[in-house]
Backbone as CSV, one residue per row, in Angstrom:
resi,resn,N_x,N_y,N_z,CA_x,CA_y,CA_z,C_x,C_y,C_z
1,UNK,-17.254,45.612,-49.974,-18.587,46.174,-49.756,-18.834,46.353,-48.268
2,UNK,-18.430,45.364,-47.492,-18.634,45.450,-46.041,-17.885,46.646,-45.455
3,UNK,-16.696,46.890,-45.911,-15.907,48.010,-45.388,-16.579,49.344,-45.701
4,UNK,-17.153,49.433,-46.885,-17.858,50.664,-47.264,-19.044,50.891,-46.336
5,UNK,-19.795,49.814,-46.062,-20.969,49.940,-45.197,-20.572,50.231,-43.751
6,UNK,-19.464,49.643,-43.281,-18.973,49.948,-41.932,-18.601,51.419,-41.839
7,UNK,-17.958,51.929,-42.862,-17.580,53.339,-42.903,-18.836,54.216,-42.877
8,UNK,-19.840,53.802,-43.655,-21.092,54.569,-43.695,-21.767,54.588,-42.333
9,UNK,-21.717,53.452,-41.625,-22.335,53.383,-40.291,-21.606,54.300,-39.312
10,UNK,-20.296,54.353,-39.410,-19.526,55.229,-38.530,-19.835,56.697,-38.793
11,UNK,-20.131,57.006,-40.048,-20.497,58.372,-40.400,-21.981,58.642,-40.147
12,UNK,-22.690,57.603,-39.655,-24.132,57.676,-39.355,-24.953,57.984,-40.607
13,UNK,-24.467,57.466,-41.730,-25.228,57.590,-42.967,-26.236,56.456,-43.108
14,UNK,-25.974,55.355,-42.394,-26.934,54.244,-42.302,-27.055,53.864,-40.839
15,UNK,-28.163,53.217,-40.510,-28.437,52.896,-39.099,-27.526,51.781,-38.605
16,UNK,-27.353,50.728,-39.411,-26.555,49.587,-38.981,-25.975,48.884,-40.205
17,UNK,-24.959,48.080,-39.937,-24.350,47.283,-41.005,-25.102,45.960,-41.105
18,UNK,-25.632,45.626,-42.259,-26.352,44.360,-42.403,-25.424,43.165,-42.204
19,UNK,-26.011,42.033,-41.868,-25.210,40.826,-41.695,-24.677,40.347,-43.045
20,UNK,-23.469,39.833,-43.018,-22.858,39.298,-44.232,-22.643,37.798,-44.072
21,UNK,-22.876,37.044,-45.125,-22.650,35.599,-45.029,-21.151,35.285,-44.984
22,UNK,-20.818,34.141,-44.406,-19.429,33.688,-44.400,-19.170,32.938,-45.705
23,UNK,-18.267,33.466,-46.489,-17.976,32.863,-47.789,-16.669,32.094,-47.692
24,UNK,-16.736,30.814,-47.923,-15.528,30.001,-47.876,-14.863,30.016,-49.254
25,UNK,-13.553,30.124,-49.252,-12.781,30.172,-50.493,-11.893,28.939,-50.568
26,UNK,-11.994,28.247,-51.666,-11.147,27.077,-51.872,-9.861,27.527,-52.549
27,UNK,-8.758,27.428,-51.822,-7.474,27.855,-52.361,-6.927,26.783,-53.289
28,UNK,-6.594,27.203,-54.491,-6.060,26.276,-55.484,-4.544,26.318,-55.456
29,UNK,-3.933,25.156,-55.341,-2.475,25.085,-55.296,-1.878,25.557,-56.618
30,UNK,-0.741,26.230,-56.537,-0.073,26.697,-57.740,0.761,25.561,-58.348
31,UNK,0.817,25.550,-59.661,1.643,24.559,-60.333,3.122,24.878,-60.171
32,UNK,3.957,23.852,-60.174,5.408,24.047,-60.108,6.066,22.910,-60.885
33,UNK,7.391,22.960,-61.027,8.112,22.009,-61.859,9.090,21.178,-61.036
34,UNK,9.135,19.886,-61.347,10.165,19.043,-60.765,11.485,19.384,-61.446
35,UNK,12.589,18.865,-60.924,13.897,19.141,-61.518,13.967,18.614,-62.954
36,UNK,13.439,17.418,-63.188,13.449,16.840,-64.540,12.626,17.687,-65.500
37,UNK,11.460,18.174,-65.048,10.617,19.021,-65.885,11.300,20.357,-66.162
38,UNK,11.992,20.862,-65.171,12.713,22.135,-65.310,13.775,22.034,-66.410
39,UNK,14.544,20.955,-66.414,15.575,20.788,-67.439,14.954,20.583,-68.816
40,UNK,13.839,19.915,-68.863,13.125,19.760,-70.134,12.693,21.126,-70.659
41,UNK,12.274,21.993,-69.754,11.794,23.324,-70.116,12.929,24.207,-70.630
42,UNK,14.052,24.245,-69.923,15.135,25.127,-70.359,15.807,24.593,-71.638
43,UNK,15.815,23.272,-71.823,16.353,22.716,-73.069,15.475,23.118,-74.255
44,UNK,14.163,23.106,-74.046,13.241,23.525,-75.105,13.407,25.018,-75.394
45,UNK,13.599,25.812,-74.349,13.789,27.255,-74.530,15.052,27.538,-75.341
46,UNK,16.110,26.762,-75.100,17.346,26.915,-75.868,17.133,26.516,-77.322
47,UNK,16.399,25.415,-77.529,16.148,24.893,-78.870,15.364,25.888,-79.739
48,UNK,14.377,26.537,-79.144,13.506,27.415,-79.915,14.007,28.854,-80.002
49,UNK,15.045,29.204,-79.256,15.570,30.573,-79.297,15.984,30.935,-80.717
50,UNK,15.519,32.080,-81.199,15.831,32.543,-82.536,14.846,32.093,-83.595
51,UNK,13.907,31.264,-83.218,12.916,30.763,-84.176,11.623,31.580,-84.092
52,UNK,10.858,31.540,-85.159,9.568,32.225,-85.206,8.456,31.192,-85.214
53,UNK,7.494,31.387,-84.331,6.380,30.453,-84.198,5.085,31.145,-84.600
54,UNK,4.359,30.535,-85.530,3.032,31.044,-85.899,1.989,30.453,-84.946
55,UNK,1.126,31.318,-84.447,0.028,30.884,-83.583,-1.269,31.056,-84.366
56,UNK,-1.968,29.962,-84.575,-3.189,29.973,-85.379,-4.344,29.400,-84.567
57,UNK,-5.547,29.912,-84.821,-6.760,29.431,-84.174,-7.664,28.777,-85.223
58,UNK,-8.233,27.637,-84.861,-9.130,26.964,-85.802,-10.181,26.168,-85.025
59,UNK,-11.240,25.771,-85.726,-12.311,24.971,-85.142,-12.300,23.594,-85.800
60,UNK,-12.511,22.546,-84.984,-12.575,21.206,-85.548,-13.983,20.912,-86.056
61,UNK,-14.208,19.703,-86.503,-15.496,19.338,-87.092,-16.649,19.423,-86.093
62,UNK,-16.319,19.364,-84.806,-17.361,19.426,-83.776,-17.535,20.836,-83.220
63,UNK,-16.839,21.795,-83.809,-16.993,23.184,-83.379,-16.116,23.582,-82.215
64,UNK,-15.204,22.698,-81.800,-14.299,23.022,-80.694,-13.143,23.883,-81.195
65,UNK,-12.795,24.897,-80.410,-11.726,25.811,-80.786,-10.373,25.262,-80.339
66,UNK,-9.381,25.335,-81.221,-8.042,24.835,-80.921,-6.992,25.861,-81.313
67,UNK,-5.788,25.682,-80.751,-4.651,26.529,-81.087,-3.587,25.678,-81.758
68,UNK,-3.057,26.165,-82.858,-1.996,25.473,-83.578,-0.733,26.320,-83.536
69,UNK,0.391,25.672,-83.185,1.684,26.348,-83.151,2.558,25.761,-84.256
70,UNK,3.034,26.608,-85.158,3.825,26.138,-86.290,5.208,26.789,-86.254
71,UNK,6.227,25.964,-86.214,7.604,26.440,-86.278,7.928,26.732,-87.744
72,UNK,8.154,27.982,-88.073,8.339,28.371,-89.467,9.642,27.842,-90.063
73,UNK,10.581,27.401,-89.202,11.847,26.861,-89.710,11.828,25.343,-89.808
74,UNK,10.754,24.710,-89.341,10.642,23.250,-89.363,9.967,22.803,-90.660
75,UNK,9.985,21.488,-90.942,9.268,20.996,-92.127,7.826,21.487,-92.136
76,UNK,7.338,21.813,-93.322,6.013,22.404,-93.437,4.918,21.431,-92.987
77,UNK,3.946,21.961,-92.301,2.761,21.197,-91.944,1.538,22.008,-92.357
78,UNK,0.439,21.323,-92.451,-0.783,21.979,-92.907,-1.195,23.073,-91.932
79,UNK,-1.385,24.274,-92.457,-1.823,25.382,-91.611,-3.340,25.378,-91.527
80,UNK,-3.818,25.581,-90.316,-5.257,25.542,-90.093,-5.749,26.898,-89.579
81,UNK,-6.959,27.220,-89.936,-7.621,28.399,-89.392,-6.942,29.715,-89.703
82,UNK,-7.012,30.609,-88.727,-6.586,31.994,-88.903,-5.301,32.272,-88.127
83,UNK,-4.383,32.996,-88.779,-3.150,33.404,-88.109,-3.462,34.491,-87.086
84,UNK,-3.125,34.236,-85.816,-3.373,35.214,-84.755,-2.161,36.119,-84.527
85,UNK,-0.969,35.494,-84.512,0.247,36.271,-84.275,1.464,35.424,-84.619
86,UNK,2.606,36.084,-84.715,3.888,35.406,-84.836,4.700,35.714,-83.577
87,UNK,5.245,34.689,-82.977,5.997,34.847,-81.731,7.480,34.629,-82.015
88,UNK,8.281,35.657,-81.718,9.730,35.563,-81.883,10.321,35.027,-80.578
89,UNK,10.852,33.813,-80.636,11.441,33.194,-79.446,12.846,33.769,-79.220
90,UNK,13.214,34.007,-77.964,14.490,34.650,-77.652,15.207,33.932,-76.512
91,UNK,16.517,34.209,-76.411,17.301,33.661,-75.304,16.919,34.321,-73.988
92,UNK,16.287,35.482,-74.061,15.795,36.107,-72.828,14.845,35.154,-72.105
93,UNK,14.089,34.375,-72.860,13.123,33.458,-72.270,13.831,32.374,-71.462
94,UNK,14.874,31.774,-72.043,15.595,30.731,-71.332,16.222,31.290,-70.054
95,UNK,16.837,32.447,-70.174,17.506,33.022,-69.002,16.495,33.482,-67.965
96,UNK,15.320,33.895,-68.404,14.274,34.259,-67.459,13.843,33.052,-66.632
97,UNK,13.718,31.902,-67.273,13.316,30.683,-66.573,14.308,30.354,-65.464
98,UNK,15.605,30.370,-65.803,16.635,30.070,-64.803,16.647,31.136,-63.714
99,UNK,16.513,32.395,-64.127,16.556,33.517,-63.189,15.412,33.436,-62.180
100,UNK,14.189,33.239,-62.679,13.029,33.197,-61.782,13.079,31.990,-60.850
101,UNK,13.602,30.876,-61.347,13.657,29.655,-60.523,14.742,29.737,-59.457
102,UNK,15.512,30.828,-59.470,16.578,30.983,-58.482,16.568,32.328,-57.765
103,UNK,15.478,33.092,-57.936,15.430,34.413,-57.287,14.119,34.712,-56.564
104,UNK,13.106,33.897,-56.743,11.803,34.097,-56.075,11.017,35.292,-56.608
105,UNK,11.454,35.923,-57.689,10.736,37.108,-58.165,9.392,36.726,-58.792
106,UNK,8.488,37.702,-58.826,7.176,37.526,-59.449,7.229,38.023,-60.894
107,UNK,6.309,37.562,-61.732,6.273,38.066,-63.110,6.152,39.589,-63.190
108,UNK,5.436,40.193,-62.244,5.287,41.649,-62.267,6.624,42.356,-62.036
109,UNK,7.558,41.678,-61.348,8.876,42.271,-61.113,9.677,42.391,-62.408
110,UNK,9.363,41.539,-63.379,10.080,41.566,-64.658,9.905,42.919,-65.332
111,UNK,8.719,43.494,-65.191,8.414,44.765,-65.858,9.238,45.925,-65.306
112,UNK,9.488,45.902,-64.008,10.084,47.073,-63.357,11.567,46.927,-63.046
113,UNK,12.094,45.727,-63.083,13.474,45.491,-62.644,14.490,46.052,-63.634
114,UNK,15.318,46.968,-63.151,16.405,47.547,-63.941,17.737,47.082,-63.370
115,UNK,18.799,47.330,-64.120,20.123,46.898,-63.670,20.532,47.586,-62.371
116,UNK,20.018,48.782,-62.129,20.351,49.476,-60.883,19.730,48.797,-59.665
117,UNK,18.775,47.900,-59.905,18.136,47.174,-58.809,18.859,45.874,-58.468
118,UNK,19.923,45.560,-59.230,20.618,44.285,-59.069,22.051,44.520,-58.612
119,UNK,22.422,43.893,-57.506,23.801,43.952,-57.010,24.366,42.533,-56.941
120,UNK,25.563,42.348,-57.491,26.251,41.064,-57.367,27.101,41.124,-56.102
121,UNK,26.821,40.236,-55.172,27.483,40.252,-53.860,28.346,39.006,-53.711
122,UNK,29.574,39.186,-53.260,30.467,38.064,-52.958,30.884,38.191,-51.507
123,UNK,30.367,37.294,-50.699,30.616,37.367,-49.260,31.232,36.055,-48.785
124,UNK,32.495,36.133,-48.397,33.206,34.941,-47.911,33.160,33.803,-48.924
125,UNK,33.305,34.160,-50.204,33.312,33.147,-51.249,31.938,32.699,-51.703
126,UNK,30.893,33.228,-51.095,29.517,32.876,-51.482,28.939,34.019,-52.304
127,UNK,28.636,33.741,-53.555,28.180,34.780,-54.473,26.682,34.677,-54.700
128,UNK,26.019,35.813,-54.688,24.575,35.848,-54.910,24.174,37.226,-55.405
129,UNK,22.919,37.347,-55.797,22.361,38.627,-56.202,21.504,39.190,-55.083
130,UNK,21.624,40.500,-54.879,20.695,41.195,-53.983,19.822,42.071,-54.865
131,UNK,18.536,41.788,-54.878,17.599,42.513,-55.725,16.776,43.474,-54.881
132,UNK,16.892,44.744,-55.186,16.094,45.773,-54.509,15.115,46.310,-55.530
133,UNK,14.023,45.592,-55.701,13.053,45.877,-56.762,11.955,46.797,-56.227
134,UNK,11.428,47.697,-57.076,10.297,48.526,-56.648,9.176,47.665,-56.089
135,UNK,8.457,48.156,-55.060,7.434,47.351,-54.387,6.395,46.784,-55.343
136,UNK,6.024,45.523,-55.118,4.924,44.898,-55.849,4.152,44.037,-54.858
137,UNK,2.823,44.120,-54.938,1.951,43.372,-54.011,2.265,43.698,-52.553
138,UNK,2.734,44.922,-52.307,2.982,45.337,-50.933,4.302,44.864,-50.371
139,UNK,5.131,44.199,-51.182,6.416,43.703,-50.702,7.527,44.586,-51.239
140,UNK,8.395,45.055,-50.345,9.471,45.956,-50.773,10.832,45.541,-50.225
141,UNK,10.917,44.436,-49.484,12.188,44.006,-48.908,13.111,43.474,-50.000
142,UNK,14.434,43.660,-49.847,15.377,43.107,-50.827,15.266,41.592,-50.908
143,UNK,15.569,41.050,-52.083,15.523,39.614,-52.316,16.951,39.120,-52.491
144,UNK,17.289,38.039,-51.798,18.597,37.416,-51.950,18.417,36.156,-52.781
145,UNK,19.190,36.053,-53.860,19.017,34.947,-54.799,19.848,33.735,-54.406
146,UNK,19.631,32.643,-55.146,20.505,31.482,-55.091,21.713,31.763,-55.989
147,UNK,22.857,31.081,-55.774,24.072,31.367,-56.551,23.914,31.218,-58.059
148,UNK,23.075,30.283,-58.512,22.909,30.040,-59.951,22.463,31.298,-60.696
149,UNK,21.735,32.164,-60.021,21.202,33.363,-60.666,22.304,34.324,-61.084
150,UNK,23.470,34.256,-60.439,24.551,35.201,-60.737,25.043,35.023,-62.168
151,UNK,25.408,33.798,-62.546,25.909,33.552,-63.901,24.854,33.870,-64.948
152,UNK,23.605,33.552,-64.644,22.522,33.833,-65.591,22.388,35.327,-65.822
153,UNK,22.476,36.098,-64.764,22.379,37.557,-64.894,23.545,38.108,-65.708
154,UNK,24.764,37.634,-65.451,25.939,38.119,-66.175,25.847,37.737,-67.656
155,UNK,25.387,36.507,-67.948,25.202,36.074,-69.333,24.202,36.977,-70.055
156,UNK,23.113,37.295,-69.363,22.086,38.148,-69.950,22.631,39.541,-70.236
157,UNK,23.399,40.064,-69.293,23.981,41.399,-69.447,24.916,41.447,-70.650
158,UNK,25.814,40.466,-70.787,26.743,40.437,-71.905,26.022,40.186,-73.226
159,UNK,24.940,39.406,-73.177,24.138,39.160,-74.374,23.567,40.469,-74.921
160,UNK,23.073,41.325,-74.031,22.497,42.604,-74.449,23.585,43.591,-74.874
161,UNK,24.725,43.555,-74.197,25.838,44.431,-74.580,26.333,44.062,-75.975
162,UNK,26.461,42.757,-76.238,26.941,42.297,-77.534,26.030,42.660,-78.681
163,UNK,24.775,42.872,-78.397,23.807,43.244,-79.438,23.445,44.721,-79.392
164,UNK,24.232,45.489,-78.641,24.071,46.939,-78.561,22.643,47.312,-78.162
165,UNK,22.116,46.598,-77.149,20.746,46.823,-76.709,20.657,47.741,-75.492
166,UNK,21.814,48.150,-74.956,21.809,49.000,-73.775,22.061,50.452,-74.149
167,UNK,21.585,51.359,-73.314,21.714,52.791,-73.566,23.015,53.332,-72.969
168,UNK,23.160,54.643,-73.007,24.339,55.290,-72.420,24.303,55.220,-70.892
169,UNK,23.136,54.932,-70.347,22.982,54.767,-68.898,22.425,53.368,-68.631
170,UNK,23.291,52.333,-68.712,22.824,50.950,-68.580,22.145,50.643,-67.250
171,UNK,22.502,51.399,-66.208,21.856,51.158,-64.920,20.366,51.453,-64.963
172,UNK,19.951,52.275,-65.943,18.540,52.613,-66.085,17.812,51.694,-67.074
173,UNK,18.554,50.773,-67.688,17.940,49.845,-68.632,17.287,48.682,-67.891
174,UNK,16.256,48.121,-68.505,15.563,46.984,-67.905,16.364,45.703,-68.112
175,UNK,16.271,44.803,-67.155,17.055,43.573,-67.204,16.554,42.649,-68.311
176,UNK,15.232,42.522,-68.436,14.659,41.653,-69.456,13.928,42.472,-70.522
177,UNK,14.160,42.106,-71.775,13.540,42.789,-72.914,13.745,44.309,-72.836
178,UNK,14.994,44.774,-72.725,15.240,46.222,-72.587,14.853,47.027,-73.823
179,UNK,14.665,46.334,-74.952,14.323,47.049,-76.190,12.901,47.584,-76.193
180,UNK,12.088,47.155,-75.225,10.686,47.594,-75.180,10.472,48.591,-74.042
181,UNK,10.171,49.838,-74.414,9.877,50.857,-73.400,8.532,50.590,-72.734
182,UNK,7.598,50.019,-73.509,6.294,49.654,-72.964,6.463,48.337,-72.220
183,UNK,6.461,48.404,-70.895,6.790,47.225,-70.103,5.660,46.202,-70.052
184,UNK,4.432,46.644,-70.205,3.331,45.681,-70.304,3.503,44.844,-71.567
185,UNK,3.927,45.488,-72.648,4.152,44.778,-73.901,5.331,43.812,-73.772
186,UNK,6.379,44.232,-73.058,7.551,43.374,-72.855,7.158,42.097,-72.125
187,UNK,6.368,42.258,-71.060,5.928,41.080,-70.306,5.022,40.203,-71.156
188,UNK,4.185,40.815,-71.973,3.287,40.058,-72.850,4.091,39.204,-73.834
189,UNK,5.209,39.752,-74.353,6.041,38.982,-75.278,6.631,37.751,-74.599
190,UNK,7.050,37.908,-73.366,7.591,36.775,-72.617,6.500,35.758,-72.310
191,UNK,5.315,36.236,-71.983,4.202,35.324,-71.697,3.819,34.527,-72.934
192,UNK,3.890,35.157,-74.106,3.559,34.454,-75.346,4.615,33.399,-75.676
193,UNK,5.864,33.715,-75.409,6.915,32.725,-75.590,6.712,31.555,-74.622
194,UNK,6.286,31.885,-73.420,6.016,30.862,-72.405,4.907,29.911,-72.886
195,UNK,3.857,30.463,-73.470,2.757,29.640,-73.965,3.237,28.652,-75.036
196,UNK,4.139,29.120,-75.895,4.707,28.229,-76.919,5.460,27.085,-76.262
197,UNK,6.283,27.400,-75.256,7.058,26.368,-74.574,6.154,25.378,-73.854
198,UNK,5.081,25.882,-73.253,4.155,24.978,-72.554,3.514,24.001,-73.540
199,UNK,3.216,24.486,-74.729,2.615,23.609,-75.745,3.629,22.588,-76.238
200,UNK,4.840,23.055,-76.543,5.848,22.184,-77.132,6.364,21.134,-76.152
201,UNK,6.402,21.447,-74.873,6.915,20.508,-73.879,5.827,19.654,-73.237
202,UNK,4.569,20.054,-73.419,3.479,19.324,-72.782,3.427,19.521,-71.276
203,UNK,3.985,20.642,-70.807,4.054,20.900,-69.366,3.064,21.962,-68.891
204,UNK,2.060,22.256,-69.712,1.115,23.333,-69.378,0.347,23.068,-68.094
205,UNK,0.123,21.795,-67.786,-0.565,21.437,-66.541,0.224,20.347,-65.837
206,UNK,0.135,20.334,-64.514,0.839,19.324,-63.733,0.054,18.012,-63.765
207,UNK,0.652,16.901,-63.314,-0.070,15.629,-63.274,-1.375,15.696,-62.478
208,UNK,-1.443,16.640,-61.513,-2.660,16.777,-60.707,-3.606,17.835,-61.255
209,UNK,-3.305,18.380,-62.466,-4.218,19.306,-63.118,-4.007,20.768,-62.822
210,UNK,-2.907,21.122,-62.156,-2.644,22.527,-61.839,-2.066,23.250,-63.066
211,UNK,-2.605,24.426,-63.352,-2.118,25.208,-64.485,-0.748,25.791,-64.171
212,UNK,0.129,25.789,-65.159,1.468,26.328,-64.976,1.635,27.606,-65.790
213,UNK,1.841,28.687,-65.086,2.062,29.990,-65.697,3.482,30.432,-65.349
214,UNK,3.853,31.650,-65.776,5.164,32.172,-65.397,5.325,32.218,-63.879
215,UNK,4.235,32.441,-63.179,4.296,32.499,-61.714,4.735,31.157,-61.134
216,UNK,4.529,30.078,-61.885,4.921,28.750,-61.409,6.429,28.652,-61.199
217,UNK,7.203,29.497,-61.887,8.649,29.485,-61.689,9.019,30.000,-60.306
218,UNK,8.300,31.003,-59.826,8.520,31.480,-58.454,8.158,30.382,-57.460
219,UNK,7.037,29.727,-57.695,6.610,28.667,-56.794,7.572,27.475,-56.845
220,UNK,8.143,27.240,-58.016,9.160,26.186,-58.159,10.353,26.497,-57.285
221,UNK,10.803,27.750,-57.312,11.933,28.176,-56.474,11.649,27.921,-54.999
222,UNK,10.435,28.249,-54.581,10.046,28.053,-53.168,9.996,26.571,-52.830
223,UNK,9.395,25.760,-53.700,9.258,24.332,-53.437,10.608,23.629,-53.384
224,UNK,11.548,24.005,-54.238,12.877,23.392,-54.222,13.608,23.689,-52.920
225,UNK,13.437,24.882,-52.423,14.136,25.245,-51.195,13.571,24.499,-49.991
């Protein structure tokens, strides 16, 4: 608003720019994972891969709204409330966790990253990925990964090849969830799988109360380094 009024003053559409109060912003720390929590997370992602999870919403006796997650392959439990959706858990989720924790990428990069944006580099015996991803949040510089990301990327590539998920021009295919042309929907599917894992592992919030989202994997990568 202030910028608009400054512009108006320069154009002499208003006499002067009114005073603006100083607004202090309390920055909230992002959640991240310790090494032990990270292994708990990827083990859970491996365990649930290939399973279908029902997400149901219900109200308790006091009117509080709750979410119930039911593993359709596990022993039956009482279903409560209304079925909201079914979430298909995939190995893409596990590999995404490892990939993000070793590449510094943002969740928004998942939508746009194609195989043509990924180069496997071996320099003097040190192997890493160079990611040249389309700009997001004003950042366009290449990203250099940690070595662990290389094997994860190759595993993901062979996983998709083995299931005939790539096109005649694989360099134009997306790295994660290539079967979805709608990239907002692809990211939403991963976010829903993430919510299931947060519930099943009890890692949705840190001991200090910080919420853990997919972005927490990027912050985890930064904190480990």
